[in-house]
Structures are given as structure tokens and as C-alpha cells.
N, C-alpha and C positions, 0 to 999 in steps of 0.2 A: 516791471512797470506796464501799463495798458494805453497804447496810444488811440488817446479820445477820437481823433479823425478817423482812424482806422474803424474805432466802435461805430460809429455815426455812419460812417460807409456801409459796415454790414448791417445797422437796423435797417437803413433807409432800402438796401438789396431785399432784404425780406420783407418789407412792406411791397415791394414791386411783385416780388414772387406771391404773395398772399394775393393781389388781386388781380394777377394772370391767372390763377387756379379758381377765382372765384368767376372770374368770366367765362374760363373753360367749361366749367362745370354748367355754366345758366346757356353757352353758346349750344351746346349738342343735347340738347334736350331731346327724347323721342328717338335718337339714334346712337349706334356704335361710334366710340372714339377710345385712344387710349392714351394715358398721359403718365409718365414717369415721375415724381416726386424723390427727388435726392435728399436725404436728412441720416446724417449718421448719427443723430443722438436722441434716445429715447424720449429724455425731457423735453430737449429742445422741440421735437415733434407732437407732445402733447401739448405743449403751451401755442403752439400754430395751429394744431388741429383746434383748439378752442376757441381763438381767433374767428378761423374759419367759420364756426359754427354760429357766431355772434354776426357775422358779416355776409353767409351765403342766405342768399333770398330764395335758393333751392332746397328744400329738406331732404338732404342725403341720407342713405347708409354707410354704418362701419361695420368691416369684418375682420376680426383678428386671428390667422393663421394660427394653428397648434403646431407643435414642433413636430407631432407624427403625420404631419398633412401630405399626401402620395401625391393627388392630382386638383389641380388651380382650377380647370374648367368645371370638375363634378361636385369641388366644392364650393364656387361660385353658384350653379346649379341648384344645389341642394338647398341653400341660401336663401335662395331668392324666385325659385320655382311658383310658390303659393302667392308671393305678391310682388311682383318687378318693382326696384325701387328708380327714383328718378334720376341716382347717383348711385355709385357703389366706390368706396375707399378700401382697399387692403391695406392692411399694417401685418408687422411681422413676419414676413416672407425672410428674414434673415436668420429668424431663430427655425426654419425647417431645418430638420438633419438631412433629408434625400434631398437638396434644393436643386442640384443637377439634373435630376431625374424628374420635379416636379417641373422645372424651367422648358425640358427636353420635351415632357408631355404638353404641355403648353404651347410650344412651338409648333408639334404634330398637329393641334387641335385649334390653331388661328381661324379656320374656316369658320369652325364652330360659335368663337368666339363672335364674332360677325354677323352671323344668321341669328343666333339666339338670344345675343344682348345688345337690345336696344337702349342703351343708359350708356352715360359717361363712365369708363373705368378707369380709375385713378389706382397706382401701384406705388406705394409707398416704400423706398428704397435705400438704402446705402451704398458706399463705393462699391465695397465687394460683391453686393449683389448685381449692381450694374456690369459690372468686369464680366458675370458669370453670364450674364443675359446675352453680352455679345458673344461669350464662346457655346452657348446650349440653344438661344432661344433669339437667332438675330433676325431672323423672317420677321418674328411678332414683333421684336423691337424697333423692326423699321417702320412700322405702323403707328409708332409713338414720333412727336417734335422733339427736339433737345429738352431734358429732362429741367424741369424747375426745381431750383435749388434753394433749400435754404442751410444757412451757413450760422455755427456758434460763435456770439460776441464774446471778445476775449475775455471781457469781464466775468460772463458767465461759463466761460472754459474754465478760467481760476478757481470761482466756486463751486464748479462740476467738482475739480482735483482734491478741492480742501474738504468736499463732504468725502470722496471715495477715500481720502487718506483716514478720515475720521473712523470710518467704516472696518479700514483695515485693520488700522492698530488696535481698534477696541473689540473686534470678534475676528483673529487673524486667523484661525481653522477654519472657518466657512466664508471667509471672503469670495466672493467674486464679483468681476467687473461688468455689473449686469447691465448701466447704461449705455456701454460704446461695445466695438473692439477695440481692443489694445493698440492696433496698428493705427487705425483712422487716430484716435486720440494723441499718440504719438505725431504722427505728422502736420497735425494741427498745433501740438505744442511748440513746435518748431516754429511758428510765427509770434509766441507769446514767449517774453523775458518772464522765467521764473526765480525767484528769489532761492538761497540754497537750502533751506528746510523745504520745500516744496520739491526744487529739484530731487535731495534726498529722499522725499516721502514719492516720488514717483520711479525713482529707483529700484523702491520697496515693491511697488505695487507690481512692477514689470518682474520682480523674481518672484513673487508670488503668482503669476499668471504663469511665469514658466515652468514654476514648477509643478503646477497642475497642468501641464502638457506634457511633463516627463523630461523638459529641457533641463537636466541638474545643472551642467556646468553653466550654461547662458543664467541660469537662476542665479548662481554661485556669483556670479561677475555683478550682477547688479544689488546682492545683497552687501557686499564689499563695500561697494561707492555709496553706499546709503551708509552703513556703520563709519564708516570713516568721517563723517559728517556730524553724527550724532558721540560719535568719539569726542571729537573735538569740542563739541557742546557741553558735553556732561549731562546731554538729558538721558540719565539712568533708566527710564522707564523702556523706550525705544530701542536704546543701545540692548537692553537686555532680551528685548523681543526679538532684535534683528538677531542676535547670537541665536537664539534658540532657533528661529527659522533656519540658520545657516548649519545649526548642527543637524535640522531633520533633514536638510538636503545631502549632507554627509552620512546619515543612516541610510537614505534611500540608495546612495552609492555603494554603501557597504552591504545592503540586500540585494543589489543587483548583480554585482562583480563577484567571486568568490576567491579571484587569485586579489592579493594584496587588501582584502578587504579591512586587514587590522588594522593597517593605516589611515584607512576611512573612518573606522571606528574609535581611532585615536584622535584625529580631529573633531570629530561628533563631541567627545569626551572634553576637549579643550573650550570648544565654546558651549557647551554647556555650563562647565565650572564658570566661564565669565557673564556667563546668564545668571546665574544663581547668585554671583557677588554683585552683580547690577540691582538684581531686586531686592537683595538684604539690606543693602546701603541705602535703597530710597522706601525699606519698610513698606515693599507690595506683598505682603505675606501671601496672598492670594494665588501671585505670579509665581513667589519663591515654592510653595507648595506643588505648583506641577511641574516645574522645574526639575525639582530634586527628585521627581520621580524619573523621566527620562533619563537622569543621569543615573541612577541607581540601574536602569534598564540597562544604558551603555557599558558600564560596567559587568554587568551580568554577562551580555557577550563578548565580553575582555575576557571573562574569567578572573577577574582582581577581586577576589573572593575577600582577602583581609579588606580592603578597602569598601568593597561592599557592605560589609558585615559593620564596618565602622558609621557609613554614610545611613544606610537603611536604618539605623539605630537612631542617627538623627532625623531622617525622616518621617518615623514613627511617631518622636515627641512634636516633631512639627505639625503633621498631620491630626494628630489625637487634640491639639487647641484649635486649629485653624484649617481643615481639611475636610475630605469626604471621607464615609466608611469604606467607599472604593479603594481609597487611598491607603486607608490605615491596613485593609486587608493584603494590598498588594508589596505593604511593607513587611508584612508578616510573611509574604510569600516569596520575597529575598531573600531573608531570614532563613526560612527553611530550606531554598538552595543552597545557602552556604553553609548550614550545618551538613547535609547531605555530603558535600565536596569532603569536611570537614571529619566523614564519617561519625556523625553525633547521631544516631537515627533517633531517638528518645525525643532528642530537642526538635531534630526537622518535624517528627510529629506533631508535637506540640505546636510548633508555629502554625504548621499547616491547619489542625485544628483552630487556632485562632482565626486563620484568616477565613476559613468556614463559619466560622461563629459570629464573627463581625458583619459577615454579609446576609446571614440567616436574620442577626436580632434587626438589622435593617429592610429586612426585606427586600434584598436583593438577588434575581438569580442570575448571574451577568455569566458569559463565557468564560471569565477567569474561573469560574466556579470548579471546570474540567480541570485546569491547571494544579489547583492546590487541593485538588482529588488526587490528582496521581502525584503529587508531592509526598502527600500522605502516605500512598502507595508504594512509593517506593522507599519510606522510611519504614514501614509496615515490614515489607519482605525482607528487608534484612534483618530483622529480629524474630523470623521464622526459623523455629528450634532447628536443629543441624539433623534430626532424624527424619524431620519430615520432607528434605531438599537435599540436594548436593553442594551447594554452594557452600565455601570454608566460612566456619563460625565467625561470626559478626562481632566485632570490639564491645564492650559492655561500655552502656553510657558511664560519661563521670560524674562520681559524685552520686550512685543512686542505683537500685534493682534495676533490671530492664524488664519493659512488658514484652509479653509473646502473642502472635497474632499466627493463626492460621491462615493456610493458603486460601482456602472460603472465603474467608473475611477480607483478605485482599482481592480476590477477585471480583466480589461482589463492589468493593468500593473500586475499581478501573471499570466495571462495567456501568455503574453510575456515570462516571467522568465520560465515558463513550457517549452514553445515551444524551447528556447534557450538550455535548461540544458538537457542534454543526461543523463539518468540513472546509465548507463554504465561509464560514465565519474564520478560521485558523486552521488552517490545513495541516500546517507542520503540529502543532498540540494535537490534531487528531490520531497522524502518524505516529508521534511520541505515545500516544495510549493503546494504541494498537499494538507497537513493539512491545512494550512493559507487559501487557495481556498475553501476547503471543510468547514472550519469552517464561513468563510464570505457567502459563499452560505446559511448556515443552518441559520444563523441570518436574511437573507433578505428572512427566509421562504420557498426558494428554495431547498424545500427536495430531488424532485428526483434526481438533478443533484447532490446533496451534497453524496445521496446514491450513485452513479455512482463513483463519487470520493474515496470514503472510499473502492470500490470493487476494484478500481484500484490500491489503497494504498495495498491493500491484496494481490494483483498478482504479484507486485513490488519486497514485501516482501518475497514472495515466489521464485519468481526466481532468487531473489539476495542471497538465504538462512538468511535472517534474521527473520523468521517466524516459530518458534520453531516448529510447527507441528498443520496441519490443518485436521488430521485425512483423513475422506473420500473426503474432499474437494478436488478441483481439482489444484493440485500442477503444477507449471512451472518450467522447467529446471533451475536449480539453477546456474546459468551463472557465478555469481561472484566467488563461488568456482570455476570453471574453470578458468576464467580470472587470479584469485590471484594464482590458483596452476600454471599456467604455468609462469606468472611474476617470482613466488618463486623459480622457476628450479626445480618444483616436478618431478617426473617422472609420464608417463600416467596412468600405475598403482596405483599408491598414488593418484591422481586423482580422479581416477576410485572411490578408496576408499571411497572421500568425497563426490563425490557425491551418492554414494549409501547410505553414512549416509545421508544425507539429504534429502532422498525422504522419512525416516521414514519407509520403509520396508525395509532396507539394505539385509536381509537376503532372503528374497523371490529375490529381483532382483541379488543376487548372484546365486540364484541355477538355475533362468531362463537365465543368461549368462552361464552358466555351462551346461546347454542342449542344448543352442544354438551352443557352441562349440563341443560339440558331434559330431561325423560325423553323428550314424545312427539316430540321433535326426533331422528328415525333418520337423516334425508338431508340434506345442503345442499350446494345450488349453488352455485357461487361464479361469477358471471359479470360480464364488462365489455368494452371494447374492449381489443385491442392496447396496451400500454405504459400501462396505468393501475396497474401495478404489485401484479399478483396474485399471481404465486409470490414478489416482496419481502416481502409480508406474511406469505406461510405459512413461508419460511422462516428470514426474520430475526424473525416477531411469533409467530405462532401456535403453529410447532412447539416451539421453548425454552421459551412460558409454558404449555403445556401438560406436559411434562415437569417442571414445577415445582408443576403443579397435582395436585389432589384433590378428586373428588366422593363425596359421602358417605363418606368413609374409603377412596376406592377411588383405587389410583395410575392415571395416565393412562398410555398406552403409543402414541406416534402415530407410524405409520407411514407415510412419505412413497415415494411414487412417482412419478417423472419418466420415464420411458421403458418403452415398451410393445412393443417387438418380441418379448419373451419374458417375458412381465406375470407367467404364474406364478412361474417361477424369480425373478425381480426382486423381488417382493413377499414370495417365502418368504423370501429371504435377507433384505432387510429385516425383517421380522417376527423373525426369529431373531436377527438380531445387536440388536433391540430388548430382546428376551426378557433374552437372556444380560444385557446392561448392567443393565437394572433391576431382576433378579431375581439377579443375581450367580453365576450360574451356565451350566453349559456344556449346548446340547442334545445327545442323542448320535442323535437321529433328523435326516434330510434333512427340509426344508419346501420341495418344489417342485411341487408339484401343488395342482389345486385341491383337493381331498379332504384333502391332509394341511393345507392351509391352514384348512380349515373346521374341521378337527379342532382345530389349536391354538388358535385362536379360542373354542372352546367351552372348552377347559382354561383357558386365559387367564381365560374369564368364573366358573369355578368356583374360580379362586386370587384372585378380589376385583382385577380387574385389568379396566379400561375401555379396550377398543381403538380408537385412532381412525383408521381407512383415509382418508387422502390422498391423492388421486389429482391430481397437480397436471398442468396443460398437458394435459389430457385430450383435446383434440381430435387429439393426435399419435395416438392409438388408433386412430382411425378413418383415418387415414393409412397404419398398421401393419396395419391386417385391415380390406380394401377391400372386403367383402362380408358378407350377414347369417350365411353359415353360419363363417364362421370366427369373428366376433364372439360367435354362440350362448353358446358356453361361458363366455365373462365376462358377459354378459348373465344366466345362470343361478347365475353364483355371486355377482354383487351381489345378486340377488334371493332368496337363499337365506341369504344374511348380513341382509339386512334384515327378512326374514320370520321366522328362526326363531332367531337370536341375538340375546339381550337386551341383553347388554351390549358393544354393540357400535356406534359412529358410523360414519358415510360423508361425506367432502365429496369431491365432483368439483369440479374448478377448470377452467374453458373459457374460449376467447374468446367474447363475443356472438355472433357469425355462424356459429357452429359448434351453437349450441343445437339447431338443429332434428333433427339427429343422434339428440338425445335420444329425441325420438317415437317412434322405431325401437323401442328399450329398452321405454318405455312399452306401446308396442302389441303386443309379441312376448313380455311375460315378465309372469307374475303379479306384480304389487306389491302386494297386498291390504294390507300395512303402513302403505302410504302413501296409499290408497284408489285405485291406480290413476290417479294425478294425478299427473305429476314436476313438471309447473311452474307450480303453485301459489305462492302469494305465501307460503305459511309455509317454503316448501322453498327457492325460489329467494331468494340475495342477492348481491342487485348494487351491483359495485363499479365507480362513475365516478370522476367529477372531487369534489374535495373542496367540500363546503357551505360555506358562509362561514365557520361556527360551530367545524368540524372544523379549517379552514385556518389557523383564528384560534390552535387548540391547537398544530398542528402548529409555527406560528412562535412561537410562545412555548417551545415545546420546543427548539427549535434556538439561540432566544438564550439558554436557559439553559444548554444543554450548553458553548456555545462563552462563556459568561461576558462576554457583551457587553452593553452596559446600554441596552437598548432598550425604550424606554416603551412603555404598553401603548395608549396611544394613537397611537403611531407605526406598530406592528404592524398594530393594526386599520387604519388608515387604508390601509394598502399592502396590506393583504387586499382592504378595498372595492375600490380602485382594480385590483386584478387581476382580481376577479370579473366589474365593469364590468355592463352591461345582462343578462349570462346568471343573475349571481346564483352563480355556480359559480368554481370556481379551478382550470386545469389542472393535473395534475401534475407536467409539463414547465416551466411557469412556477414551482412551488414550488422544483422543482429547480433553475434559477437562481438564485432568490434564495438557497438553502441553500448551493448553490456559491460564491455573493457572501460570506456568514456566515461559511463555514469560512475562506476566503481571507482574509477580514479579522482573525478569530481567532487564525487564523498568524501573522497579519503582525504584528500587536501585540505577540507574544509572540517576535519576531524570527525 
């Protein structure tokens, strides 16, 4: 029920706020003023702005901020410098990703606002933005009077919730709470008496939003509350949809938790079966067709092969009538996997070929094509004649003659699967293809090819955060950590934490980033013995973390160089590709000389970009240029970078036994920015063995990522034992422990 008096009071208050805003715009013509307008709902904001356009006697300008906006002052300046408006209204601040940096930068530039903008500035904000204003831009906020407030009337609030409910149940997989923030809507709904159906709908929406944020247990609580109502009212469609989302949540838990994940798959199975029954009772054939595919996948995960065979046949009949070619192909894929488990090799090949044929006839080239090619190759591999390869004689297919395939045919099939499958789309499938191909090469005594595939497996695992720890080995950037974090709605700071942890040297990465963020720290020299992991933390930790970091609202551009035979060309190419990626534009001129690089670095500084030049394996430079004359150009280049370009940091990483070479640079070049003292403690960063606290953090990270139940006491005792009398843990020792943890985790999941 909606209180009519409350609705009238809110409408009257909104009218007064609108009149105040009209007077404010008119009153401060020709001079700067700051006004904050508090409005938590986009739809309400659109309505109020429309009324403002009708009532205001002053023709004002509106500016909507994009999510990637970095600086408020510069964005406004770019928008108004050609023709200053009589007033400017800024909307979309809440959508800015780096909002804290944006507000902090605006706070520092507050005097420039007053100096350069001779017009009223109105910032349209939500409650959460207001709270961030108090933390990050309190000085700027102090220039504004109390915010003008617009409140959503209860009747409109209920209409909004009904609209969101319809959208949520109509397109559940793509639903986003676009009109407002969930916390704000939840607080306002406390003042509105919702009927049971709307309450159940709201619980479902909360579950969707929490699952998007990867808050799985919280999402399950909301889903269960919603499900109770739909079961009581026998609303079969919504009952089935909620059950399907509960199953999805348990799927997510199973994928994240190796220990006990069979229980989660069983829960997913139970709710998918309930969902399928609901859809079939309601004769919702499209929804049932989608649900049965999910249930087949869960049965595959549970290795319930007989049940999967029966259900996949039913699914095939259903999908041929009311499904899509992709669903039909998927059913044949399930049947192929069942046949492989039952050693029915020809039947597996037949089903896999049917899956590929369905996709080909429909003109579909999906990532699943790689899976069906893999299943086909697995079946074919078991039909190779014994004289060709060592495995035992495969059983004959029942009821007919057996086909024969050569290893070259199967290698061709797997190679095609490898080309089609991209690791960023399905890293586990890609690894399965590599393993099958590697095994086949090994059986054919092609040991070198098998070895290179093993190396590729290790690189892919480390790149996508699947390798627990490889010590001093060369780690790749943990791309899956970044991708999953962005998809889950994590902040960049939270993703950086994940990246740092994945590098195996999180404390060192944090310390180096802190040095980069210190204005006085222009140069950092990372040094240590060979094998301690200098290149690993740079590639797998520092560079990807810097790509997600901002300092004082400035994007960071890390430029990594590891080859020095033509350092200017290589450095220029890395700089160019980095700029094109971060700015989304192509550069028309080449950057291949020291002068061109310096000019581009100055341009970066003017564009609010902090460049970090990282010279890894720097000892290689002294092998490439073996006399002072040939090295002089590079020395002068580095000196000019340090002395003349403010928004620039330099990192040199080299083996400890080559540090003495840097005395030559210090002696022959003016390094006034660092007081001509290149090897002082505030510049050099030693990377050595792990301290006991750092080793404990690394071991804790390994066990968390592998989902093994390692007590804190056991982990600490292990580290103390590894440290011994030295009080340090060698990276190679943690590598052995990490490999053991990774193998144990792999073994525990079959």
C-alpha cells in the first residue's frame, strides 16, 4: 500500500527542489558556483531534467561522463573551451570506474575550477557519490551549499521495481540493475509496504546482483526466500527460473571449491531437475530445452554416465523439435563422451562427427567445435592399429567392423581443434587438447614436439592463474585473474590484489608499486642473484598490476624491454603499442630513435599519462654494447629521462654480480635528479630469498588457490623448517612445495 500523504509530500518537496535549482542557475550567471543535486534514480533524474528544461530561463549545457573518465577538470575544459555555457550540468559521475581518483583530482584542481569556469556548475550525484565526495573531495564539496534533493515517490518506486522484475524474469542471463544502485533501492523500499509477490521478486533481483558480484552464499539466501513464495503460489515459470539460478550458483561454488565440489554438483543437479519438471508441467518448451542442457552438463561433471546417456537422448529428441543447432550438437557431444567412457570408440567417433556436421550445416563455428574435434580424436586414437603405437589393443566396436585411423589423421584433427579453440574462451578445453596432442606425439616418439607442447601447457597455466607456483621460472601475466575479476565487477584495486597474489611475490610487487607512486622515487634498481624470480615478478605481477593502477588520476603505461641489440627501435615499438592500447588510437609516426622516444614521453606527460620504463635483464645491455662509446647514447637517454621528464619512472632489473657496471653510468653522466648517487638505499631494491613472513604469505596463497585444507600452524611450521638457521627460504624450495601442492590439488580432483 502507498501512503497518499507521503506521496503528496514527496511531490511537493521535489517541486521546491526544482524551483531552487532554477533560481540557482539564474542567480550565478557570469561567475563560478558549485551545486550538488542528490538523485538516486536515473529515471527520476531524466524526469526532473526534462522539467528543468521547460522551466529554466537560462539555456544550459549537459555533459554526461563516460565510465573511463579520468579527470573532471580536464573533461569539462575540453567540453566548454570553444564556447563556454551559461551553466553546465554534469551527469553520470556514479558510472565512472575510477571515481575516487576522479574526485581526488578534482579536489586538487579546485582553484582552477573557480579560475577558469565563470558559470554555475551542477553535479548530479547519488548518495554513494556524496559519501565519496566527503572522503576524496571534501575541500571542493565545502564550496557547495547543502545538496538539492530529488526523491522517488513511493508509487513510482513500486512501478520501477515491477519493471525491473519483468526484465529480470524475461532476460535473466543478461539482467542488470541499471536504473539505480541496489543498496539505494533497498533502503528506499524499507519505507514502502510491498506485497508478497513484489517481496519475492525483490529477493530474486538481489540474488542476481549478488551472484554478479560473486557473493554466492548471499545470492543463495535471496534465491531461497524467493523460491519459497513461488512454490507456495504454484507459479511454475518463476519457480523453474529461480531453481535454475540456484543451480547456477551451486555450479559456481563447485568450480571455485575443489574440496567437496561433488556435493555442490549434486545440489545443482537437484535444482535443475526441479526446474526441468516445472517447465515441462507449464509446457514452456524453450525454457525446458535450455534447462535440460544444463542438467546434462552437471551429470557429465558427476561422471553419471548411464544417466547422462539416457538424458542426452531425451534432450536430443527435444532439441530436434524446439531447440537450436548448437543444442543438438551439444547432445551429440554428450553422447560421444559417454561412448568414450564405455570404450565404444566407433560410436564416440560417430556422435562427435554428427555434432560437427550439425554445426557445419548451420554455418556455426563456435568454440564447442574444438571440443567435438577433441572427442573425435580421442575415439580415433583408440582405433590406431597396435603396430603403429604401443597402447593395448582397443576393444572392437559391438556389432560391426572397426575403422582404422593413422596417427597423422588424428594429429591433424587435434591441430585443427587447437587452432579453433582460444585459451581465453575456454582455457581448460585448450589444455585438454594440448595434453591429448602431447601424449600422441610422445607415443609416436616425437619427443621434441611433445616437449614443446609441455612448455606451452605450463605457459598457459601460469598465464591464466592455474599454475600454483613455479618459483624462479618465467611467469606470464595472469590474464584469467584479470578477466574474471572484471566480469565479476571487482574494483581495479581488488583485481590488482589478485594479480599480486598470483605472481608469487605479492609483498615485493606491493613495495615496488609503492615506490613508483612516490614522487621523489624516479629510479628503482631491482637486483638479486640469478634465479630469485626478478623477471617473473615483473612479467606476472608488476606489469599487469601497473596496467590496472592509477596514481593521482593518471593512467600508468608500463613499457617492458628485455632485448637490447637495437634498444631504441624495440623500446619505441613497445611504447607505441602501449599507447595505442591504452588510448585506443593509432600513431601516425614511427618511434624508433632516442629523440622520438623522448618527444613521445613528453607528450605522454602532457596527456596525464605516467610512463614506467622497465628494463629487465639489464645485464644483457652490457653484452650487446661492449664499450663505453656504444653505451653512451643509452646513458644520455636515461639521464635526460630522469632529469627532464617529470611524469616518468625508470626501473632497471639485473643480476647482482653486474651492479658494478652501473658505476660507469653514474661516473660518466649527470644524474642530478638522484644526486649522482645511483646505488643508494632509496634507489636499490634487493630481491633475494623469502623472509619467513613473506614465505608464510606465499604458502598461504598457494593453499587458498588450490583449495587444500592447510592449517595455519602446519604452514608456519613448514616455513620455519625450510628457513632453518638462515631464517630465509630459498625460492627453489618454495617451488618444490608449490609443485607438490599443485599436484596434490590436481590429484584430489581426479
